[in-house]
C-alpha positions in Angstrom: -5.3 8.2 -31.7 -7.2 5.4 -30.3 -6.7 2.1 -31.6 -10.5 1.5 -32.2 -13.5 3.7 -31.8 -14.6 1.4 -29.0 -14.6 3.1 -25.5 -15.5 0.5 -22.3 -17.5 1.6 -19.7 -19.1 0.2 -16.5 -21.5 -2.8 -17.2 -25.2 -2.1 -16.1 -26.4 -2.0 -12.4 -22.7 -1.7 -11.2 -22.5 1.4 -9.4 -23.8 5.2 -9.4 -22.3 8.5 -10.7 -22.9 10.9 -7.4 -21.8 14.4 -8.2 -21.9 17.8 -6.4 -20.8 16.2 -3.0 -18.5 17.9 -0.8 -16.2 15.6 1.3 -17.5 16.9 4.8 -21.4 16.2 3.6 -20.3 12.6 3.3 -19.6 12.7 7.2 -22.9 14.7 8.0 -25.1 12.2 6.0 -23.5 9.4 8.1 -24.2 10.9 11.3 -27.9 11.5 10.3 -28.4 8.1 8.7 -26.0 5.8 10.3 -24.8 6.9 13.9 -22.0 4.8 14.9 -20.5 4.9 18.3 -17.4 3.0 17.2 -17.0 4.8 13.8 -12.8 5.2 14.4 -11.1 3.2 16.1 -7.5 4.0 17.4 -5.2 1.2 18.5 -3.3 2.1 21.9 -1.1 0.0 24.5 -4.4 0.0 26.7 -6.9 -1.2 23.8 -8.7 0.2 21.2 -9.9 3.8 21.8 -13.2 4.4 20.0 -14.7 7.6 18.4 -18.2 7.9 17.2 -19.1 9.7 13.8 -20.8 12.2 15.8 -17.7 13.0 17.8 -15.7 12.9 14.5 -18.1 15.6 13.2 -17.8 17.9 16.3 -13.9 17.6 16.6 -13.9 18.5 12.8 -16.2 21.6 13.4 -14.1 22.7 16.4 -10.8 22.4 14.3 -12.3 24.2 11.2 -13.2 27.2 13.1 -9.8 27.1 15.4 -7.8 27.1 12.1 -9.7 30.0 10.6 -8.9 31.8 13.9 -5.1 31.5 13.1 -5.8 34.0 10.1 -6.2 31.4 7.5 -8.5 32.0 4.6 -10.0 29.6 2.1 -7.9 28.3 -0.4 -4.6 28.4 1.8 -2.8 25.2 1.8 -2.2 23.3 5.2 0.5 20.2 4.8 -0.3 17.1 6.9 3.0 15.2 8.0 1.1 12.4 9.9 0.5 8.9 10.9 -2.5 7.5 9.4 -5.0 7.5 12.3 -7.9 9.3 13.9 -5.8 12.6 14.2 -5.2 12.4 10.4 -9.1 11.9 9.9 -9.8 15.0 12.1 -6.9 17.2 10.6 -8.0 16.2 7.4 -11.8 16.6 7.5 -11.4 19.9 9.6 -9.2 21.6 7.2 -11.7 20.7 4.4 -14.4 22.0 6.2 -12.5 25.3 6.7 -12.4 25.6 3.0 -8.4 25.0 3.2 -6.5 22.8 0.7 -4.5 20.2 2.6 -1.3 18.7 1.4 -0.6 15.2 2.8 3.2 14.4 3.0 4.3 10.6 2.8 6.2 10.1 5.9 9.0 7.8 4.1 9.8 11.3 2.1 13.1 12.6 2.3 13.5 15.6 4.4 14.5 17.8 1.5 11.5 16.7 -0.5 9.4 17.7 2.8 10.7 21.1 2.6 10.2 21.2 -1.0 6.6 20.3 -0.6 6.1 22.9 1.9 7.8 25.7 -0.1 6.3 24.7 -3.4 2.6 24.8 -1.9 3.3 27.9 0.1 1.8 26.0 3.0 0.9 28.3 6.0 0.5 25.8 8.7 1.7 22.4 9.2 -0.2 19.4 11.0 2.7 17.1 12.3 2.1 13.8 14.6 4.5 14.2 17.4 7.3 16.0 18.6 9.9 13.3 17.5 8.7 14.0 13.8 9.0 17.7 14.3 12.5 17.3 15.8 13.8 15.9 12.7 12.6 18.6 10.4 12.7 21.7 12.4 16.4 22.3 11.4 15.2 23.0 8.0 11.8 24.7 8.4 14.1 28.1 7.7 13.5 27.2 4.0 9.7 27.1 4.4 9.4 30.9 4.3 5.4 30.8 4.1 5.1 28.5 7.0 3.2 30.4 10.0 2.2 27.5 12.0 3.0 24.2 13.3 0.0 22.1 15.2 1.4 19.2 17.1 -1.3 16.1 17.1 -0.1 13.8 20.1 1.7 15.9 22.6 3.2 14.6 25.9 1.7 15.3 29.5 4.6 17.7 30.1 3.7 19.8 26.7 3.8 23.2 28.0 7.1 22.8 29.5 8.6 21.2 26.3 7.1 23.8 24.4 8.9 26.4 26.3 12.1 24.9 25.4 11.0 25.2 21.5 10.0 28.7 21.8 11.1 32.1 22.4 8.7 32.8 25.3 9.8 33.9 28.7 9.1 31.8 31.8 7.1 34.6 33.3 5.0 35.1 30.0 4.5 31.2 30.1 3.1 31.0 33.3 0.4 33.3 32.3 -0.8 30.9 29.7 -0.6 28.1 31.9 -3.0 29.8 34.3 -5.4 30.6 31.3 -6.4 27.2 30.7 -5.6 27.5 26.8 -8.8 29.8 26.5 -6.4 32.3 25.1 -3.1 31.3 23.0 -0.2 34.0 23.3 0.9 35.0 19.7 4.7 34.8 20.7 5.2 31.1 20.6 7.6 31.2 18.1 10.2 28.1 17.1 13.6 28.4 18.0 15.4 26.5 15.2 18.9 26.9 16.8 17.4 24.8 19.9 17.5 21.6 17.9 20.4 22.5 15.7 23.3 20.0 15.9 26.8 21.5 16.9 27.7 21.0 13.4 25.1 23.5 12.0 25.2 27.3 12.3 23.0 28.7 15.0 20.7 31.3 13.5 17.2 32.5 14.2 14.5 32.1 11.1 13.4 35.1 9.6 9.8 34.6 10.3 7.8 33.8 13.2 6.5 29.9 13.3 4.2 29.6 16.2 3.7 26.0 17.6 0.4 24.8 19.1 -1.3 21.2 20.1 -4.2 20.0 18.2 -6.3 20.1 21.6 -5.5 24.1 21.7 -6.7 24.7 18.6 -9.9 22.7 18.8 -10.4 24.6 22.2 -10.2 27.7 20.4 -12.5 26.4 17.9 -15.2 25.3 20.6 -15.7 28.7 21.9 -17.0 30.0 18.4 -19.2 26.6 17.6 -22.5 27.1 16.9 -25.1 25.6 14.5 -25.2 28.8 12.6 -21.2 29.0 12.1 -21.2 25.2 10.9 -24.0 26.1 8.6 -21.7 29.2 7.3 -18.8 27.0 6.7 -20.7 24.3 4.8 -22.3 26.7 2.7 -18.8 28.3 1.6 -17.3 25.0 0.1 -18.7 23.7 -3.2 -18.0 20.6 -4.8 -15.7 21.8 -7.6 -13.4 23.6 -5.0 -9.5 22.1 -4.8 -9.6 20.0 -1.6 -6.1 18.2 -1.7 -2.8 18.3 -3.3 -1.0 14.9 -3.2 2.8 14.8 -4.5 4.2 11.9 -6.4 7.6 11.2 -7.8 8.2 13.5 -10.8 10.3 12.6 -14.0 13.0 15.0 -12.9 13.3 13.6 -9.5 11.4 16.6 -7.9 7.7 15.8 -6.5 5.1 16.9 -8.5 1.4 17.6 -7.0 -1.6 16.2 -8.1 -4.8 18.6 -7.6 -8.0 16.8 -6.7 -11.5 18.4 -6.0 -13.8 17.6 -3.3 -16.1 16.2 -6.0 -13.3 14.1 -7.6 -12.6 12.4 -4.4 -16.2 11.9 -3.2 -17.7 10.9 -6.5 -14.9 8.3 -6.8 -15.5 6.8 -3.3 -19.4 6.7 -4.1 -18.9 4.9 -7.5 -16.8 2.4 -5.9 -19.1 1.5 -3.1 -22.3 1.4 -4.8 -20.9 -0.9 -7.1 -20.1 -3.6 -4.6 -23.0 -5.6 -4.5 -24.6 -6.3 -0.7 -22.3 -3.8 0.8 -24.1 -3.3 4.2 -24.3 0.2 5.7 -23.3 1.2 9.6 -21.6 -1.1 12.0 -22.5 -4.4 10.1 -19.0 -3.9 8.2 -15.9 -3.9 10.2 -12.8 -2.4 8.3 -9.1 -2.8 9.2 -7.2 0.1 7.7 -3.4 0.0 7.6 -2.5 1.5 4.4 -0.9 5.2 4.6 -3.6 7.9 4.3 -1.3 10.1 2.7 -1.9 8.0 -0.4 -5.1 8.5 -2.2 -6.2 4.7 -2.3 -6.6 4.4 1.4 -7.7 7.8 1.8 -10.7 7.4 -0.6 -11.5 4.0 0.9 -11.8 6.0 4.6 -14.1 8.7 2.8 -16.4 6.0 1.6 -16.4 3.8 4.9 -17.0 7.2 6.9 -20.0 7.9 4.4 -21.4 4.4 5.0 -21.2 4.4 8.8 -18.5 1.6 9.0 -16.5 0.9 12.1 -12.9 1.6 10.8 -9.9 0.1 13.0 -6.5 1.9 12.3 -3.5 -0.4 12.3 -0.2 -0.3 10.6 2.4 -2.5 8.7 3.9 -3.7 12.0 0.6 -4.7 13.6 -1.6 -5.8 10.7 -1.5 -9.6 10.9 -2.0 -9.5 14.8 -4.9 -7.0 14.2 -6.6 -9.0 11.5 -7.3 -11.9 14.0 -8.1 -9.7 16.6 -10.5 -7.4 14.8 -12.0 -10.0 12.3 -12.6 -7.4 9.6 -15.3 -7.9 7.2 -13.5 -5.5 4.6 -9.9 -5.4 4.2 -7.7 -3.1 1.9 -4.1 -4.1 1.1 -1.2 -3.9 -1.4 0.0 -7.0 -3.2 3.2 -7.3 -0.9 1.3 -8.7 2.0 -0.8 -10.9 0.0 2.5 -12.2 -1.4 3.9 -12.5 1.9 0.8 -14.7 3.2 1.0 -16.7 0.1 4.5 -17.7 0.6 4.0 -18.3 4.1 1.1 -20.7 3.2 3.9 -22.5 0.8 6.4 -22.4 3.3 4.2 -24.3 6.1 3.5 -27.0 3.5 7.5 -27.4 3.4 8.0 -27.9 7.2 8.3 -31.4 8.3 6.6 -31.8 11.7 6.8 -34.2 14.7 4.1 -36.8 14.3 2.0 -37.2 17.1 2.7 -40.5 19.4 -1.0 -40.8 20.2 -3.4 -43.0 18.7 -6.5 -41.2 17.8 -9.9 -42.4 17.4 -12.1 -41.9 14.4 -15.7 -42.6 14.1 -17.2 -43.1 10.8 -21.2 -42.7 10.3 -22.8 -44.2 7.2 -26.3 -44.3 6.4 -28.1 -47.5 7.3 -24.9 -48.7 9.1 -23.0 -47.6 12.0 -19.3 -48.2 12.6 -18.0 -48.3 16.0 -15.0 -46.3 17.5 -12.0 -47.9 15.9 -8.5 -47.2 17.2 -6.5 -45.6 14.3 -2.9 -44.5 13.5 -2.4 -41.7 11.2 -0.3 -42.6 8.2 3.1 -41.0 8.0 1.9 -38.4 5.1 0.2 -36.8 8.4 3.2 -35.8 10.6 3.3 -32.7 13.0 0.6 -31.3 14.9 -1.9 -28.2 13.7 -5.0 -27.8 15.8 -8.2 -28.6 14.2 -10.6 -28.0 17.2 -13.3 -26.3 15.3 -13.7 -29.2 12.8 -16.4 -31.4 14.3 -18.2 -33.1 11.5 -16.6 -32.9 8.1 -19.0 -34.3 5.7 -18.5 -35.1 2.2 -20.4 -36.8 -0.7 -18.2 -40.0 -1.5 -17.8 -41.0 -4.9 -15.4 -43.5 -6.3 -12.6 -41.1 -6.2 -13.8 -40.3 -2.6 -13.5 -43.9 -1.5 -10.2 -44.2 -2.9 -8.9 -41.0 -1.3 -10.4 -42.4 2.0 -8.6 -45.7 1.6 -5.3 -44.0 0.8 -5.7 -41.9 4.0 -6.9 -44.4 6.1 -5.0 -47.5 5.3 -4.8 -49.1 8.6 -6.5 -52.8 8.9 -8.4 -51.9 11.8 -10.1 -49.4 9.9 -13.1 -51.2 8.2 -14.9 -48.9 6.0 -18.0 -50.1 4.2 -19.7 -47.8 1.5 -22.8 -49.9 0.9 -24.2 -50.6 -2.7 -23.9 -47.1 -4.1 -20.7 -45.1 -3.0 -21.5 -42.5 -5.5 -24.2 -41.2 -3.6 -23.8 -42.1 0.2 -22.5 -39.8 2.4 -19.6 -40.3 4.7 -19.6 -38.3 8.0 -16.1 -38.3 10.0 -16.3 -37.1 13.4 -12.9 -35.7 14.7 -13.5 -35.2 18.4 -11.3 -32.4 19.6 -8.0 -33.8 19.0 -5.1 -32.2 17.2 -5.3 -33.4 13.4 -1.5 -33.5 12.3 -0.7 -32.0 9.1 2.2 -32.4 6.9 4.0 -31.2 4.0 2.1 -34.0 1.8 -1.1 -32.5 3.0 -0.5 -29.1 2.6 1.0 -29.7 -1.0 -1.9 -31.7 -1.8 -4.5 -28.6 -0.6 -2.2 -26.4 -2.8 -2.3 -28.5 -6.0 -6.2 -28.7 -5.3 -6.4 -24.7 -5.1 -4.1 -24.4 -8.1 -6.5 -26.0 -10.4 -9.1 -23.5 -9.8 -9.8 -20.6 -11.9 -12.1 -17.6 -11.2 -15.3 -17.4 -13.1 -15.2 -21.2 -14.3 -17.4 -23.6 -12.2 -15.1 -26.4 -11.4 -16.1 -30.2 -12.2 -18.1 -32.4 -9.9 -14.7 -34.2 -8.9 -12.9 -31.1 -8.4 -15.5 -29.5 -6.2 -15.3 -32.6 -3.9 -11.8 -32.1 -3.5 -12.0 -28.4 -2.9 -14.6 -28.9 -0.3 -12.5 -31.6 1.5 -9.5 -29.3 1.3 -11.5 -26.3 2.7 -12.2 -28.4 5.9 -8.9 -29.5 6.3 -6.7 -26.7 5.3 -8.5 -23.7 3.8 -10.3 -22.8 6.9 -7.0 -22.4 8.6 -5.8 -19.9 5.8 -9.0 -17.7 6.2 -8.2 -17.5 9.9 -5.2 -15.4 9.0 -7.8 -12.6 8.1 -9.8 -13.1 10.8 -12.1 -15.6 9.2 -15.2 -13.1 8.5 -13.6 -11.3 5.3 -16.3 -10.6 2.7 -14.2 -8.1 0.5 -10.5 -8.3 0.3 -9.5 -5.4 -1.9 -5.9 -5.2 -3.6 -4.7 -2.0 -5.3 -1.6 0.1 -5.8 -0.1 -2.5 -8.1 -0.5 -5.9 -9.9 -0.9 -9.4 -8.3 0.0 -12.6 -9.9 -3.0 -14.6 -11.5 -2.0 -17.8 -9.5 -2.3 -16.1 -6.1 -5.6 -14.6 -7.1 -7.0 -18.1 -8.0 -5.5 -19.9 -5.0 -7.0 -17.4 -2.4 -10.3 -17.7 -4.2 -10.2 -21.6 -4.1 -9.8 -21.0 -0.4 -13.0 -18.9 -0.2 -11.0 -15.7 -0.1 -12.0 -13.7 -2.9 -9.5 -10.9 -3.7 -11.1 -7.8 -5.8 -8.1 -6.1 -7.8 -8.3 -2.5 -8.9 -6.4 -0.1 -11.0 -6.1 3.6 -11.0 -3.7 6.5 -10.4 -3.6 9.3 -8.2 -4.4 11.4 -10.8 -7.7 9.7 -11.3 -8.7 9.9 -7.7 -8.0 6.4 -7.3 -9.9 3.6 -9.2 -10.8 3.7 -12.8 -11.6 -0.2 -12.8 -12.0 -2.9 -10.3 -13.2 -6.5 -10.0 -16.6 -7.1 -8.3 -19.1 -9.6 -7.9 -19.5 -11.9 -10.9 -17.0 -9.3 -12.6 -13.9 -10.9 -11.2 -11.3 -12.6 -13.2 -7.8 -13.4 -12.2 -5.0 -11.5 -13.9 -7.3 -8.7 -14.7 -8.1 -5.4 -12.8 -11.6 -5.8 -13.8 -14.3 -3.8 -15.6 -14.7 0.2 -15.5 -16.4 1.8 -12.4 -19.3 3.9 -12.8 -18.7 7.1 -14.7 -15.4 5.9 -16.2 -14.4 5.5 -20.0 -11.5 3.8 -20.9 -9.8 3.1 -24.4 -7.0 1.9 -25.8 -4.4 4.0 -28.1 -2.7 2.7 -30.9 0.5 2.1 -29.0 -1.4 0.0 -26.5 -1.5 3.0 -23.9 -4.6 3.0 -21.4 -6.6 6.4 -21.8 -9.5 7.3 -19.5 -12.2 10.1 -19.1 -14.3 10.6 -15.9 -15.4 13.0 -13.5 -12.3 11.9 -11.1 -9.5 13.0 -13.2 -7.1 15.5 -11.8 -7.2 19.3 -12.7 -3.7 18.8 -13.5 -0.4 19.4 -11.7 0.1 22.1 -9.4 2.2 25.0 -11.0 2.9 22.7 -14.0 1.1 23.6 -16.8 3.4 21.9 -19.3 3.2 18.6 -17.6 -0.8 18.8 -17.1 -1.1 19.3 -21.0 1.1 16.2 -21.5 -1.3 14.2 -19.2 -4.5 15.2 -20.4 -5.2 15.8 -24.1 -7.4 18.3 -25.8 -10.3 15.6 -25.7 -10.0 15.1 -22.4 -8.4 11.7 -22.3 -5.9 11.4 -19.5 -2.7 9.2 -20.7 -1.9 6.8 -18.0 1.4 5.6 -19.3 0.5 2.1 -18.6 -0.3 -0.5 -21.6 -3.4 -2.6 -21.6 -6.0 -4.7 -23.4 -9.5 -5.7 -22.9 -10.1 -9.5 -22.8 -12.9 -11.0 -24.7 -15.2 -10.7 -21.8 -14.4 -6.7 -21.4 -12.0 -7.0 -18.4 -9.0 -4.5 -18.5 -5.8 -6.4 -18.3 -2.3 -4.5 -17.7 0.2 -5.7 -20.2 3.3 -3.3 -19.5 4.7 0.2 -19.3 5.2 2.9 -21.5 6.3 5.5 -19.2 9.7 5.1 -17.2 7.6 5.5 -13.9 6.3 2.2 -12.1 4.7 0.8 -9.0 6.2 -1.6 -6.4 4.1 -4.2 -5.1 4.0 -2.0 -2.0 2.1 0.4 -4.0 4.8 3.0 -4.0 5.7 4.8 -7.2 9.2 4.9 -8.7 10.6 7.3 -11.2 13.8 5.8 -12.7 15.0 8.6 -14.8 16.6 10.4 -11.8 19.0 7.6 -10.5 19.7 6.3 -14.2 20.7 9.8 -15.2 23.1 10.2 -12.3 24.9 6.8 -12.8 25.2 7.7 -16.7 27.3 10.5 -15.7 30.0 8.2 -14.6 32.4 7.1 -17.3 32.0 3.6 -16.3 28.5 3.3 -17.0 27.1 3.2 -20.6 23.5 2.3 -19.7 21.7 1.7 -16.6 18.2 0.4 -16.5 15.9 0.3 -13.4 13.4 -2.5 -13.0 11.0 -3.7 -10.1 7.4 -3.0 -11.5 5.2 -4.8 -9.2 8.2 -6.2 -7.0 9.0 -5.4 -3.7 12.0 -3.2 -4.3 13.8 -1.7 -7.0 16.9 -3.3 -8.6 19.1 -2.4 -11.6 20.7 -3.7 -14.8 24.1 -1.9 -15.4 25.5 -2.0 -18.7 29.2 -1.2 -18.0 31.3 1.0 -20.6 33.8 -2.0 -21.0 36.6 0.2 -22.2 36.8 2.6 -19.6 36.2 -0.4 -17.0 39.0 -2.1 -18.2 41.3 0.7 -17.8 40.1 1.3 -14.2 40.7 -2.3 -13.8 44.3 -2.0 -14.9 45.0 0.9 -12.8 44.2 -0.7 -9.7 46.4 -4.0 -10.6 43.1 -6.1 -12.1 43.8 -7.6 -15.4 41.2 -10.2 -16.2 38.6 -11.4 -19.1 35.2 -9.3 -19.2 33.2 -12.2 -17.4 35.6 -12.6 -14.8 36.3 -8.9 -14.4 32.1 -8.4 -13.8 32.3 -11.0 -10.9 35.4 -9.3 -9.0 34.8 -8.1 -5.6 36.8 -4.9 -6.2 34.6 -4.3 -9.4 31.4 -4.9 -7.9 32.5 -2.6 -4.8 33.5 0.0 -7.5 29.6 0.0 -8.9 28.1 -0.5 -5.5 29.8 3.2 -4.5 28.3 4.6 -7.8 24.9 3.2 -6.5 25.2 4.5 -3.1 25.8 7.9 -4.5 23.0 7.8 -6.8 20.5 6.7 -4.3 21.2 9.9 -2.0 18.4 12.3 -2.2 15.9 9.5 -3.0 13.0 8.1 -0.3 14.4 4.5 0.8 11.7 2.7 -0.9 12.8 4.0 -4.3 16.8 3.5 -3.9 18.3 0.4 -5.8 18.8 -2.3 -3.5 20.5 -4.9 -5.8 22.3 -4.8 -9.3 23.6 -6.8 -11.9 26.5 -6.2 -14.1 25.7 -7.1 -17.9 28.2 -7.9 -20.7 26.1 -6.4 -23.5 26.0 -3.3 -25.7 22.7 -1.6 -26.4 22.2 -0.9 -29.8 19.3 0.1 -32.4 20.4 -2.9 -34.5 19.7 -5.6 -31.6 16.4 -3.7 -30.8 17.7 -2.7 -27.1 17.3 1.0 -28.4 14.9 2.9 -30.0 15.6 4.7 -33.0 15.7 7.9 -31.1 18.8 6.3 -28.9 16.3 5.7 -25.8 16.3 2.5 -24.0 13.8 0.0 -25.3 12.5 -0.9 -21.8 10.1 -3.5 -22.9 12.9 -5.4 -25.0 15.4 -5.4 -22.0 12.9 -6.7 -19.7 12.4 -9.7 -22.3 16.1 -10.3 -23.1 17.7 -10.2 -19.6 14.3 -11.6 -17.9 16.7 -14.2 -16.4 19.1 -11.9 -15.1 16.2 -9.9 -13.6 14.7 -12.7 -12.0 18.1 -13.7 -10.2 18.2 -10.3 -8.4 14.9 -11.1 -6.7 15.8 -14.4 -5.4 15.7 -14.3 -1.7 19.2 -15.8 -1.0 21.0 -13.8 -3.5 22.3 -10.3 -2.8 24.1 -8.5 -5.2 26.1 -6.1 -2.6 29.6 -5.9 -1.6 28.1 -5.7 2.1 28.0 -9.6 1.8 31.7 -9.7 1.6 33.8 -8.9 4.6 34.4 -5.2 4.6 37.9 -5.7 5.9 38.7 -7.8 3.1 37.3 -5.5 0.7 39.4 -2.7 2.0 42.7 -4.7 1.5 41.8 -5.9 -1.6 40.6 -2.7 -3.1 42.3 0.2 -1.2 41.7 2.7 -3.6 37.8 2.0 -3.9 35.6 5.3 -3.3 33.0 5.6 -0.6 30.1 8.0 -0.4 28.2 9.1 2.6 24.6 10.5 2.3 23.8 13.5 4.4 20.6 13.1 6.9 18.4 15.8 4.9 18.8 13.7 1.8 17.4 10.6 3.4 14.1 9.8 4.2 12.3 10.6 7.2 12.5 8.3 10.3 9.2 8.0 10.8 
């Protein structure tokens, strides 16, 4: 039940609800209204390679017709195991135009989960980025019994020769295909799984033929059939209510579960968000840097919106994103909290560095109304040490108040610096000309700027004195901070997890306004977001157009909209638990609305949570594995909005004591829980439980806790379930200690040889390759 009868909706004039659109129609509209020769841009070793939106539409049409030539029909599933680049966009939009249902697979998934998804969706075709990825999964494709075709996006120059090694085609037959200039593709290009099996695996042929082609070959086949009439026919056969994609997220049992989303779910969500952003330009006026994985709904919906608006999109990755920010100078940048936290930490770290003071004397010219002071020799005080280039700062103008005069005297105490402020210091203007020299900045200067920024709060106009200090700090420090993001950022979007309010306020003080949002894969991305004047730190904004949000009696966030999923693929029971009879989707997150009607996330009802990387983590599988050990009474996974998973382990103290005695350790409990052999013992349990999990959801650190969970102390619910909220509260100090950078709760920090000597009976565990994350 709802806690009140009140539901929250988007404020007036903050976005539009646009229904009835297919995803390919978004591209068509852009080509007609906003032609852009650099709509998509791919980073290569030789520079950025552009693709116009007209070229994207052509590639999409060719691929769609080529796919249908592979005996695929509308509604068939096609999987995408691909990097987030232009080829992904072509494969995505091409399969959608063909009326197929595409299934993007996270490249960080375990191999066994990849095979599970292929089999669960009965995928008939698999797009894959390159042969390196294919080589990792090909030994296991025999378990994907519905798979008929593999399409490789990026192939080497000697593709024909390499494919010959992967297939059962004879050399004489293969020469014919080489001479045919891929106008006709033979139908016997069947993968031979044994060719890539390791010697330890059995050598056997797969029961079905899995053909392998390049993306270019499929496009050439479609090019032969391409015509205005054939494209019109393709568009006429797909409708907005058609299922477009199935996106797999972690299920509570450990197996992935597929979220079904239609063309309308995704297109309407993208348009609701984009029409809600004021002053968002069309065409190449907006430059976008995209590095988030397109296998996730957030980045994918953003790309659909950018394509429709005709923006210029540059595809980067997590390894190059900071370099590309300065190179591309985007106006729009979407990220996850982890990157912003790292940048914030870097700013703080820079302030802590002591830099060598310049030995050169610098000159400073002070210009005042009605009076001119000549160039004076000036030594910068000790508080400015080290060298930081501020060549771009030519004229720093501030209005001098009494506080300003005191500040100048503090910074320029040299006797040779004679500064007169005239009769009315509160209204005179001090202009300081910094003539292309390096202005040394030190820990004191940086810390001063940070303190000024920390006083700023979004939505509140700063007092006159604070505004003055912000303006000065902006000239000296904040302009450098903005340069990290390229200097042209208009919209910095953060989603996937929560971001601390102090970071949002500090960045806003520096002229970098972060717009946070909230949503789920099940809601096609956003249900609420900050924008324009509707922006408050510590909140996820107000609902977007078309969304209703309500709060249940227990504090759970409920939502209804045209953007919510049709349900979980082949899982009616979970679908009914997700969406109730009134159409409310139960998010599993706890929240409340502020007095200004901003949504604030307050906690978790579900055991599933998100890391600051935006990745979902389901805690139940690993906790259940650990609880099977007689040495574990309870295990609680933590890490919501943190960069990795950690765990509190509550040992079965009686069994642990017996185990310790058996290996010759007899110590009080507190000392026992710190003994290297005992830590190593539990680390082995963690390693075994981590197996079969993607690397981002594995437990990286743990803490052994001397406590008993009971109903009486509130750590267990009346139904004997772990009270997660209470545990997070009671053991906050222990949890925080696991996220200290210098601390590592692993026996890997201890010399392995010494551990083996001390604890010869300790078990070890090795996880097989198929149960580990794909090496992407």
